[in-house]
N, C-alpha and C positions, 0 to 999 in steps of 0.2 A: 246915358241917353234912353235907355229903354223906360226908365221910371220918372223922367223928366220930361225931356224935349219932345219924345214922341207920345205922351199922353197930354201934351199941350193941345188946347181946343183949336186954336188957329193952325197948329200943325197938322192935326187930324185932319180939319177940314180940307186945307190945301194939298195933303196927300191923295185925296181922292182923285187927283189929276195924274197921278203917276202909280206905278206898279211896284209898291214895295216887296222886296225879298229879304229875309232875314237868315244868314248863314252862318252856320257852325263849321268855323274854320278847322276846328278840331278833327272833324269828321269828312270834310271837303278839304284836305290840305291842297290836293292838285288846284281845285278852282281858286282858294287862296293865291296859290302861287301864280297862276295865269294871270290874278289883276292885280299882282305885285301889293298883297295886303302884307303889312309889316307891323303896324301898330294900330290899336283900338282906340277907341272906337274908328272904323274906316265905313266912310259912307261914299259909294261909286256908282253913279248914274250911267246905264248903258242904252245904247239904242236896241231896236230889234234883234239886231245881228250879232250883239255882243261887244260892239266898238265902245270903248271909254269915252264919255262926254265930259264927264266931271267926277273930279275926285276931292273928298276931305277928308283928313286925318284929323283925330282930337275932338274932343268935346266941342260941341256946338250948343249955345242956348238957345231956346226958342226963338228968341228974335233974330238971330245970325241962320239959324237955319230955314226961317221963312224968306230972309234976302236971298239966300242961296237958292230956293225953291223958284222963286221970281227971276232970278237971274237965268238959271236954267230954263225956265218954260219962255223966256222973252228971248234966249238966244237960239232955243231948238224948236220952240213950239209947243204945242198941245200932244199929249200923249194918246194915241187912241186905245180903247180899252176891248176892243175886239180882236180876237185871235185866229189866225185861218189855219187849217188843219190840211 
């Protein structure tokens, strides 16, 4: 997905409404275990407190990924891009 879906113009544009994070599960195995990563690719959407909102395992084409982003945003609303310290 790194070389296809995530480079798709529509996905890039819609992803600006989210805060994407790419994790190397070999280096962060505890984090992978915490969120139940068992297959790749694993796309997990979290809220600000780390609660899993949505999970998808396996390849998603750009069209399917855009539908997923739309469903998540409809269900959970917009992501605020500000962080409090």
